[in-house]
VEXROTI-655915 format. One record per residue: residue number from 1; x, y, z of N, C-alpha, C in turn. Coordinates in steps of 0.2 Angstrom, whole numbers. Each point is the difference from the previous one (the first is absolute). Layout:
N
NUM,X,Y,Z,X,Y,Z,X,Y,Z
...
***
This chain:
311
1,127,382,288,-4,-4,-3,-5,3,-6
2,0,-3,-5,-5,2,-6,-6,-1,1
3,-5,4,-1,-7,-1,0,-2,-1,-7
4,-4,-6,0,-2,-2,-7,-7,0,0
5,-3,3,-5,-8,2,-1,-1,-5,-6
6,-5,-5,0,-2,-3,-5,-8,1,-2
7,0,4,-6,-7,2,-2,-3,-5,-4
8,-7,-2,1,-3,-5,-4,-2,4,-8
9,1,-5,-5,-3,1,-6,-7,-4,-2
10,-2,-3,5,-5,-4,0,-5,2,5
11,-6,0,-1,-6,2,5,0,-6,6
12,2,-6,-1,0,-5,4,5,0,5
13,5,5,0,5,0,5,1,7,3
14,2,0,6,0,6,4,8,3,0
15,2,7,2,6,2,0,4,-3,7
16,6,0,-1,4,-4,5,6,5,2
17,2,1,6,6,3,2,4,-5,3
18,7,0,-1,4,-5,2,6,4,4
19,2,-1,6,5,4,4,3,-5,3
20,4,-4,-3,5,-6,3,5,-1,-6
21,5,-3,2,6,-2,-5,-3,-5,-5
22,2,2,-6,-3,-5,-6,6,-2,-4
23,1,-6,-2,5,-2,-4,-2,-3,-6
24,-7,0,-3,-1,-4,-5,-7,2,-2
25,-2,0,-6,-6,1,-3,-5,-5,4
26,1,-6,0,-4,-6,3,-2,2,6
27,4,4,5,-2,2,7,-5,6,-1
28,0,4,-4,-5,5,-1,-6,-3,-3
29,0,-5,-5,-6,-3,-2,-3,-4,6
30,4,-3,4,-3,-4,5,-4,5,6
31,3,5,1,-4,5,4,-6,3,-2
32,1,2,-6,-7,2,-4,-5,-5,-1
33,1,-6,-1,-4,-6,2,-3,0,6
34,4,0,5,-3,0,8,-5,5,0
35,2,6,-2,-4,6,2,-6,1,-5
36,-1,-5,-5,-5,-1,-4,-4,-7,1
37,-2,-2,6,-2,-6,0,2,-7,-1
38,7,1,0,4,-5,-3,-1,-3,-7
39,-1,6,-4,0,-2,-7,5,-4,-3
40,-2,-4,-5,7,-4,-2,4,3,-3
41,7,-1,2,5,5,-2,2,-1,-8
42,-2,-5,-3,0,-1,-7,-3,4,-4
43,-6,4,2,-4,4,-2,2,8,-1
44,5,1,5,3,7,1,6,1,-5
45,0,6,-3,6,2,-4,2,7,3
46,6,0,2,3,5,3,3,5,-6
47,0,7,0,2,3,-5,3,7,2
48,4,3,-4,1,7,3,0,5,-6
49,-1,6,1,-2,5,-7,7,3,-1
50,1,-2,-8,6,2,-3,-1,3,-7
51,2,6,0,-2,4,-6,-7,0,-2
52,-5,1,5,-6,-1,0,-3,-7,-2
53,3,-4,0,-1,-8,-2,0,-5,7
54,-5,-3,1,1,-5,5,5,-6,-2
55,5,-1,4,5,-5,-2,0,-5,5
56,-1,-7,-2,2,-5,6,5,0,3
57,0,0,7,6,0,4,3,-6,2
58,6,-1,0,4,-5,3,4,2,5
59,4,-4,4,3,1,7,6,5,-2
60,4,-2,-5,6,5,-1,-3,8,0
61,-5,0,-5,-3,7,-1,-3,3,7
62,-2,-5,3,-4,3,6,6,3,5
63,5,-5,1,6,3,4,3,6,-2
64,0,1,-7,3,7,-2,-5,5,3
65,-7,0,-1,-4,5,1,0,2,7
66,2,-6,5,0,2,7,7,3,2
67,5,-1,-3,6,1,2,1,8,2
68,-2,4,-5,1,8,2,-7,4,1
69,-4,-4,3,-7,3,1,-3,-1,7
70,-4,5,3,-2,0,6,-7,-2,-1
71,-4,0,-6,-6,-3,-2,-1,-2,-7
72,-2,-5,-1,-3,-3,-6,-7,-2,-1
73,-2,2,-7,-7,-2,-2,0,-5,-5
74,-4,-6,2,0,-5,-4,-8,-2,-2
75,-1,-4,-5,-7,-1,-2,0,-7,0
76,-7,-2,1,-1,-8,0,-8,-1,-4
77,1,-6,-4,-6,-1,-4,-2,-6,2
78,-7,-1,0,-3,-7,1,-1,-3,-7
79,4,-5,-2,-1,-3,-6,-6,-5,-1
80,-3,-1,5,-7,-4,0,2,-8,1
81,-5,-3,0,1,-8,1,6,-3,-4
82,4,-3,3,5,-4,-3,0,-7,-1
83,4,-3,-5,1,-7,-2,7,-2,-1
84,2,-5,2,7,-2,-1,2,-1,-7
85,5,2,-2,3,-1,-7,0,-6,-3
86,2,-5,5,0,-8,-2,-6,-3,-2
87,-6,2,5,-6,-1,-1,-4,2,-6
88,2,6,-2,-2,3,-7,2,-3,-5
89,6,-2,0,4,-4,-6,-4,-7,0
90,-1,-3,6,-3,-7,-1,-7,0,-2
91,-4,6,1,-7,1,-2,1,0,-8
92,5,5,-2,0,1,-7,2,-6,-4
93,4,-3,3,3,-6,-4,-5,-7,0
94,-4,0,6,-4,-6,0,-6,1,-5
95,-2,6,-1,-6,1,-4,1,-3,-7
96,5,1,-4,0,-3,-7,0,-7,0
97,4,-3,6,-1,-8,-1,-7,-2,2
98,-3,3,4,-8,-2,2,-4,1,-7
99,0,6,-3,-3,2,-6,0,-5,-6
100,7,-1,-1,2,-4,-6,-2,-7,2
101,1,-2,6,-2,-8,1,-8,-1,-1
102,-3,6,2,-8,-1,-1,-2,0,-7
103,3,4,-4,-2,1,-7,3,-6,-4
104,6,-3,1,3,-6,-3,-5,-5,1
105,-2,-1,6,-4,-6,2,-6,0,-4
106,-3,6,0,-6,2,-4,0,-2,-7
107,6,2,-3,1,0,-6,1,-8,-2
108,3,-4,4,1,-7,-2,-6,-4,-2
109,-6,3,1,-6,-3,-2,-4,4,-6
110,2,-1,-5,-3,5,-6,-6,-2,-2
111,-3,-6,2,-7,-2,-2,-5,2,5
112,3,3,6,-4,2,5,-4,7,-1
113,-1,3,6,-3,6,-1,4,6,-3
114,6,-1,-1,4,5,-3,0,-1,-7
115,-4,-5,-2,1,-1,-7,-1,6,-6
116,-5,4,3,-2,5,-5,6,6,0
117,4,1,5,4,5,0,8,-3,-3
118,0,-6,-1,6,-2,-2,2,1,-8
119,5,3,-1,2,1,-7,4,-6,-3
120,-3,-4,-4,2,-7,-1,7,1,-5
121,0,5,-4,6,2,-5,6,1,5
122,0,2,6,6,1,4,1,-4,7
123,-6,-4,1,0,-5,6,6,-5,-1
124,5,0,5,5,-4,-1,2,-3,7
125,-3,-6,3,1,-2,6,7,-2,2
126,4,-2,-5,7,0,1,4,6,2
127,-1,5,-5,3,6,2,-3,3,6
128,-7,-2,1,-2,4,7,4,-3,7
129,2,-7,-2,3,-3,6,6,3,1
130,4,1,-5,7,3,0,-1,7,3
131,-4,4,-3,0,7,3,-2,1,7
132,-6,-4,1,-3,-1,9,7,-1,3
133,4,-5,-2,6,-2,5,5,5,1
134,2,3,-6,5,5,0,-3,6,5
135,-5,2,-1,-4,6,4,1,-2,7
136,-3,-7,2,0,-1,7,7,-1,3
137,5,-3,-4,6,0,3,4,7,0
138,-2,5,-4,3,6,1,-2,3,7
139,-8,0,1,-2,3,6,2,-4,7
140,1,-7,-1,2,-4,6,7,2,1
141,5,2,-5,6,2,2,1,7,3
142,-5,4,-2,-1,7,3,-2,-1,8
143,-5,-4,1,-1,-2,7,6,-2,5
144,3,-4,-4,6,-3,4,5,4,1
145,1,6,-5,5,5,1,-2,5,5
146,-7,1,1,-3,4,4,2,-3,7
147,-1,-6,1,0,-4,7,8,0,1
148,5,-2,-4,6,-1,1,6,4,-2
149,-2,5,-4,6,4,-3,-1,7,1
150,-6,3,-1,0,8,0,-1,3,7
151,3,4,1,0,5,6,-3,7,-1
152,-4,3,3,-3,6,-1,3,5,4
153,0,6,-2,4,5,3,-6,3,5
154,-6,0,-2,-5,2,5,-4,-7,2
155,-3,1,6,-4,-5,2,-7,-1,-3
156,-3,6,-1,-7,0,-3,-1,5,-5
157,-6,-1,-3,-1,6,-5,-8,0,2
158,-3,6,-3,-7,2,1,-5,-7,-2
159,-5,-1,4,-4,-6,-1,-3,0,-8
160,-2,6,-2,-4,0,-5,4,-1,-7
161,7,0,1,4,-1,-5,-1,-7,-2
162,-2,-4,3,0,-7,-2,-5,-1,-5
163,-5,4,-1,-5,0,-5,3,2,-7
164,4,6,1,3,3,-6,6,-6,-3
165,4,-2,5,6,-4,-2,-4,-7,-3
166,-5,-2,3,-2,-7,-2,-4,1,-7
167,-2,5,-2,-3,0,-7,3,-1,-6
168,7,1,1,4,-2,-6,0,-8,0
169,1,-3,5,1,-7,0,-8,-4,0
170,-3,2,4,-7,-3,0,-4,0,-6
171,0,7,-3,-4,2,-6,4,-1,-6
172,5,4,-1,3,-1,-6,3,-6,-2
173,4,-4,6,2,-7,-2,-5,-5,0
174,-5,2,4,-5,-5,0,-5,0,-7
175,0,5,-3,-3,1,-7,3,-5,-4
176,7,-1,0,3,-5,-4,-3,-7,0
177,-3,-2,5,-4,-6,2,-5,-1,-6
178,-3,6,-3,-4,-1,-5,2,-4,-6
179,7,1,0,2,-3,-6,-1,-9,0
180,-1,-2,7,-2,-8,0,-5,-2,-5
181,-5,5,-1,-6,-1,-4,1,3,-6
182,6,1,-3,1,2,-7,-2,9,-1
183,0,3,6,-2,7,-1,6,4,1
184,0,5,-5,5,5,0,6,0,-5
185,-1,-6,-5,5,-1,-5,-2,4,-6
186,3,5,-1,-3,5,-5,4,0,-6
187,6,-4,0,4,0,-6,-1,-7,-2
188,-2,-1,-7,0,-7,-2,6,-5,1
189,-1,-6,1,6,-4,2,5,0,-6
190,-2,0,-6,4,0,-6,5,6,0
191,-3,5,2,5,7,1,5,-1,6
192,-3,-3,5,4,0,6,6,-4,-2
193,-1,-6,-4,5,-5,-1,6,3,-5
194,-3,3,-5,4,4,-5,5,4,3
195,-3,4,5,5,5,4,5,-4,4
196,-2,-5,4,4,-5,4,6,-2,-5
197,-2,-2,-6,4,-4,-4,6,6,-2
198,-2,6,-2,5,5,-2,4,1,6
199,-3,0,6,5,2,6,3,-6,3
200,-1,-6,-4,3,-6,3,-1,-2,7
201,-8,1,1,-2,-1,7,-6,-6,-1
202,0,-4,-5,-4,-4,-2,0,-7,4
203,5,0,5,1,-6,4,-3,1,7
204,-5,-4,2,-3,1,6,4,-1,6
205,4,-5,-1,5,-2,6,5,5,1
206,1,4,-5,5,5,0,-3,6,5
207,-5,1,-2,-5,6,3,0,-1,8
208,-2,-7,0,-1,-3,8,7,1,3
209,5,-1,-3,7,-1,4,2,7,1
210,-2,5,-5,2,7,1,-4,3,6
211,-6,-2,2,-4,2,5,3,-3,6
212,1,-6,1,4,-3,6,6,3,1
213,4,2,-5,6,4,1,1,6,3
214,-6,4,-2,-1,7,2,-3,0,7
215,-4,-5,1,-2,-1,8,5,-2,4
216,4,-4,-2,6,-2,5,5,7,1
217,1,3,-6,4,6,1,-3,5,4
218,-7,1,0,-4,4,4,1,-2,8
219,0,-6,1,1,-2,7,7,1,2
220,5,-1,-4,7,1,1,1,7,2
221,-3,4,-3,1,8,1,-3,2,7
222,-6,-4,1,-3,2,7,5,-2,6
223,2,-6,-1,5,-3,5,6,4,0
224,3,3,-5,6,4,1,-2,7,3
225,-6,3,-1,-3,6,3,0,-1,7
226,-3,-6,2,-1,-2,8,7,0,3
227,5,-4,-3,6,0,3,4,7,0
228,-1,4,-6,3,7,1,-3,4,5
229,-7,-1,1,-2,4,5,1,-2,7
230,1,-6,1,3,-2,6,7,3,2
231,5,0,-6,7,3,1,-1,7,2
232,-4,4,-4,-1,7,2,-3,0,6
233,-5,-3,3,-2,0,7,5,-1,5
234,5,-5,-1,6,-1,4,4,7,1
235,0,3,-5,5,6,-1,-3,6,3
236,-6,-1,3,-4,5,3,-3,5,-5
237,-1,-2,-7,-3,4,-5,-8,-2,0
238,-3,3,4,-8,-2,0,-4,3,-5
239,1,6,-2,-4,4,-4,1,0,-7
240,6,4,-1,2,1,-8,5,-5,-1
241,-2,-6,-4,3,-5,-2,4,2,-7
242,6,-1,0,4,0,-6,-2,-6,-5
243,0,1,-6,-2,-5,-5,6,-5,-1
244,-2,-6,-2,5,-5,-1,4,2,-7
245,6,-1,0,4,2,-5,4,-5,-4
246,-3,-6,-1,3,-5,-3,-3,-4,-5
247,2,-5,-4,-4,-4,-4,-5,4,-4
248,-5,-2,-1,-6,2,-4,-2,7,3
249,-1,2,7,-1,5,3,4,7,-3
250,6,-1,-3,2,5,-3,-3,3,-7
251,-3,-5,-2,-4,2,-6,-7,2,0
252,-4,-4,6,-6,1,0,-2,2,7
253,-5,5,1,-1,3,6,-4,-3,5
254,-4,-5,-3,-3,-5,5,-1,-6,-5
255,5,-5,0,0,-6,-4,-7,-5,2
256,-2,1,7,-6,-4,2,-6,2,-5
257,-1,7,-1,-5,2,-4,1,-2,-7
258,6,0,-3,1,-2,-7,-2,-7,0
259,3,-5,3,-2,-7,0,-8,-1,1
260,-2,3,4,-8,0,1,-4,1,-7
261,3,6,-2,-4,1,-7,1,-4,-5
262,7,-3,-1,1,-4,-5,-4,-7,1
263,0,-2,6,-5,-5,1,-7,0,-2
264,-2,5,1,-7,1,-3,0,1,-8
265,5,3,-3,1,0,-7,-1,-7,-2
266,5,-5,2,-1,-6,-3,-6,-4,2
267,-3,2,6,-7,-3,2,-5,2,-5
268,0,6,-2,-4,3,-5,0,-2,-6
269,7,-3,-3,1,-3,-6,-2,-7,0
270,1,-3,6,-3,-7,1,-8,0,-1
271,-4,5,2,-6,0,0,-3,4,-7
272,4,-1,-5,-2,3,-6,-2,6,0
273,3,6,3,-2,6,0,-6,2,3
274,-3,-4,4,-7,1,2,0,8,3
275,-6,3,-2,0,7,2,0,1,8
276,-3,-4,4,0,1,8,7,0,2
277,4,-5,-3,7,-1,2,4,6,-3
278,-1,3,-5,3,6,-3,-1,6,4
279,-6,1,3,-3,6,4,4,-1,6
280,0,-6,4,4,-1,6,7,2,-1
281,3,-3,-5,7,2,-2,2,7,0
282,-4,4,-4,1,7,-1,0,4,7
283,-6,-2,3,-1,4,6,6,-2,5
284,2,-6,0,5,-2,5,7,4,-3
285,2,0,-6,6,3,-2,-1,7,1
286,-6,4,-1,1,7,2,1,1,7
287,-4,-3,4,1,1,7,8,-1,3
288,2,-6,-3,8,-2,2,4,4,-3
289,-1,4,-5,4,5,-2,0,7,3
290,-5,1,3,-1,6,4,3,-2,7
291,0,-5,3,4,-2,6,7,0,-2
292,3,-2,-5,7,-1,-2,3,7,-1
293,-4,5,-3,2,7,-1,1,3,7
294,-4,-1,5,0,2,6,6,-2,4
295,2,-7,-2,6,-3,3,6,4,-2
296,0,1,-7,5,4,-3,2,8,4
297,-6,3,0,0,6,3,2,-1,8
298,-2,-4,3,2,-2,7,8,-1,1
299,2,-5,-5,7,-1,1,5,4,-3
300,-3,6,-4,4,3,-4,3,-2,-6
301,-2,-6,-3,2,-4,-5,-4,2,-7
302,3,-4,-6,-4,2,-6,1,-7,-3
303,-2,-5,3,-1,-7,-2,-6,-1,-3
304,1,-6,-5,-6,-1,-5,-5,-5,3
305,-6,0,-3,-5,-4,4,-2,-7,-3
306,0,0,-7,-1,-7,-3,6,-3,-4
307,2,5,-5,6,-2,-5,7,3,2
308,5,-3,2,6,4,2,2,5,-6
309,2,6,2,3,5,-4,-5,4,-4
310,-6,-3,0,-5,3,-5,-6,2,4
311,-4,-4,4,-5,2,3,-2,-3,7
***
């Protein structure tokens, strides 16, 4: 029988020695939890030392370590208070709906207490209604996808991540709502329309249609990823998922990111290049590009992010 020593990497935990048959990482984590006042197992990360680096351990790696050893030393870290991934997503996506609704309703009364802050040159109730509707529909879609489509590889994440993750949506997206007061329009409308005419984008219905198309394609991609995940799971492939290799997935590493960004491109054009919408778009694009490159690295592919064969 192999003796397993689990050494703590956090002061809140104590060392645990295990001398019983072990078949999985979950079993070790469960024992460590019991020996540490039944700490939530989602807070515990089990690792082994490999090339002087702590590497997260899965069951196949564990069984390889136990196979030819009489004793094994592992390490455990307390990740702190946890919160479910789905709840984090719900919090993230609910924020923009609440903030935009509040700002939109306040801006509907331009002669009230907000009269002094409204920029009459760019205040446009009809455009406000359209932008508010599109933004709300986007995040309602995201909430429904969280509830009925998305499946998460981990049950939880550190609780304090909710504040970092929510900043992008609550603050950066929330600031777009200042546009309801005519704030954030730095480019004269005459210049904006000249550019739109040159690009053949001077049709509002076309821009709204392109936004809706990209939102639908984003939904379709999420649905396909969910089904692909279920297929991989049925084959016992729980950890290292192979990428989809058909349709648009042959060209783009993460089409869901691509259509998400394109949706916000059309949204920003609809809102006449409002500076807050531009900031939100740029930050989102950079973040999703980094995520997409990590997927390329994970899958060993070299697929593009936004424009097939180019970028």
